N, C-alpha and C positions, 0 to 999 in steps of 0.2 A: 618765322621772323624775316624781315628783309633788312639788309645793310645797304645804305645808300651812300655811295661816294659822291659828295656834292661839291662841285667846284665853285669857289667864291673868291672874291677879292681881285687885286691888281694883277695884270700881266701885260705883255707887250700890246695886246689889242684893247684891253680895258684898263685905262689909267696911264699906261706908257712904260711900265717896267715892273719888276718883281717886288713884292713886299719885302721889307727888311727883317733881318735878325739882329736884334739889339741886345747886347749884354746876355747872350745866350738864349734869349727868348724870341719866338716868332711874333712879329707885329703885323697882323693882317690889316691891310689898308682897304676899306670899303671902296667900291667903284663910285664915281660921281653920281649925284642924285639924278633921277630921271626927270624929264621936264613935261609939263602939262600946260599947254597954251603959253609956252615960253617961260614958264616959272617952275623952279624946282619943287618936286614933291618930297619935301624934307623940311624939318626944322632943326636939323642937327649939322653944324659945320665940322670940318676936320679939326678946328681949333677946339671946339667943344670937347672933342674926343681926346685931345692932347696929341694930335697927329699932324699938326700944321708943318713942322720941320720935315717930317718924314715923308709927307705927301709931296712937298715942294721938291725934295730931292729925287723921289721915285718918278715923278711926272716930268722931271727936267724943267721945273719952273712953270708948267702949264696950269698947276693947281696950287693953292695955298690955304692958309688957315681960315680964310673967310669964305671958302667955297663950300657948298653944300654936299654932304655925303649920303649915299644910299645905306644907311646904318642897318644892315641886314646880312647875315644873322645878328641878333641883338642878345647880348648876354647880360643879364641883370640878376645879381644876388643868387646865384646858383641855378637860375632858370634861363632858358633860351627861347626866343621868339624868332621864328623863321618864316618869311613869306615867299610864295611861289605862285606863278600865274602863267597863262598861255600855254604854248606847246610843252614846256617843261613840266607844268602842273598836270597837264593831260597825261603826260607820260607817267608820272607818279601815280595818278589815279588808275590808269590802265593796268599798272603793275600791282595795284592794291595796297599801296603804302599808306600806313595810318597808325593807329594807336598800337603800341608795342614794338614798333620799328625804330631803327636807330639811324640817324644821319651822321656821317663823319665828314666834317667840312675840311677840304683840302685847297691849297693854292699854290701859287709860284712864289718862292722865297729865294733870298740870296744873302749869304753871309759875306762880309767884307773879304775880298781876296779869294772868294770861291765862285764856282759857276752856279747859275740858278737851278733850283730843283723843285720838284713837287713834294709837299708834306702835308700831313694832317695837322690841323691847328685847333680843332674843337669838335665837340659832339653835342647831339640832342637826342634824348630818349623821348619818343612822342607819347604824350599823355592825352593831348587833345588835338584834333584837327578841326579847325574853325573856318567855315565857309563865310566869307565877308558879305556875300550877297544877301544872306538871310539870318545872320547871327543876331542874338538879342541886343538891344540898344545899350544895355549896361556893359556887356562884354566889349562892344565896339568902343564905347567910351573909355573903358579901362586901357584898351590897346592904344587909343589915341593919346591918352595921358602919358604912355610910355614913348610917345612920338615915333612909333613904328611907322615907316613910310607906307606900307600896304594898308594900314588902318587910316592914315591921314587922307588918302584918295585911292580908290580902287584902281588897280592897274589893268583890269580885264574882268570878264564876266565870271571866270572861274577862279578868281583871287582866293587864296587860302592862307592861313597862318597855322603853322605847326608850333605846338607849345609843350614844354616839359622840362625836366631837369637837364642841365647842360653846363659846360664850362669850356673855357678857352685855355690852351696850354701855355704854361709859363716857362717851358724849357723846350729846347730844340733837339730832343734826344733822338737817337738813331731809330728807335722803335716807331717813331712817327714819320720817318722818311719813307716816301714812295719811290722816288726816283733811284736808279742805280748809282753807285758812288761817282764822284767827280772824275771826269775823264773817261767814263766808260760808256757814255751815250747821252742822248739829249734828255731834257727833263721829262719828256713824255714816255720814256722807256723805264718801266717800273720793275722792281723786284716784287713779284706778286706772292701773296701768301700761299702756302702749299695747298690749302683747302680750296682756293679759287681756280676752278677748272674751266676749259674751253666751254663756251655756251653758258657760262655761269654768271655773265655780267652783261647787262643791257648795253646796247650800242657797240658791243664788241663781239659781234657774230663771226666776223672774217677769221678764217683759220689762220691766216698769215700773221695775225696780231699776237698769237700765242706761241712764244718762242721757247727754244730749249733753255735750260737752266733757270726754270721758273721765272721767265721774264715775259712781260706783257707790254706791247706797244700800244699805249692808251690812245684814244682819239684825240685829235688836235683841238677840237672845239666840242661843246656840249656842256650841260650843267649837272644833270642827275643821272648816275650810273647805278642801277639797282641790282643787288645780288640777293636772290631768295634762297636763304640758307635753311629754312624750315626748322626742324629740331636737331640738326647736326651739332655735334659737340665740338668738333675742331674749330669752326668759325666762331662759336660762342667763346671758346677759350682765348682765341686770338683777339676777339673784341674786347674781352675783360682786360687783357694786357694793354690794348691801346688806350682804353679808358683810365686804367691805372696810371699809365704814363702821362696822360693829360692832367689827371688830379694830383700828381706828384709835384709839390712845390719846389 
């Protein structure tokens, strides 16, 4: 089994600032919609998602309720649809990510009065990997009905949608926090799980990233970080705890 740490949502480079934590819950702000021939590849606005006020504040007024969002990952009724393409999708394919693997979506968040930090905000257990270049028309039609941006217009030749059970967290508990506590380092300095060892996470091969005290200096940019945990029990128990925390109302 592979556990994929998948970076999504607003940050200083994408959108303008961290996503907020509101009333104890992380509210992940999707990045702005991608453009095709000057038009957004989206039919979903931030207002449609109830995020108009939040996105205006996080983007410092550059975006508002009427702007289109890249609504991905998309959580609908206990299911998650997640699209990936280009270099990031090639990396997932090269690492053999597919049915039976789990995406843990994380992003940059900030609670009022605190410093920004990375935290997990949702998960996807992959039951289907759909290649959009050759998927059956009825499946593509269903995905378009969901208004998933990757189904509305292919973003590249290797465009895929991963599908399966998934939920978004409704609380910002410590179990889901990746960054070290406030004041002890930057958001990219993580408290790593004990099972996650050097050479165990893609894009993190440099030895100087693996620090004493079970800390990891995560890469500044990048989307998909893959840990192949095989049949090991420790990462599976950790993953169960994370998913339980996400499912906890």
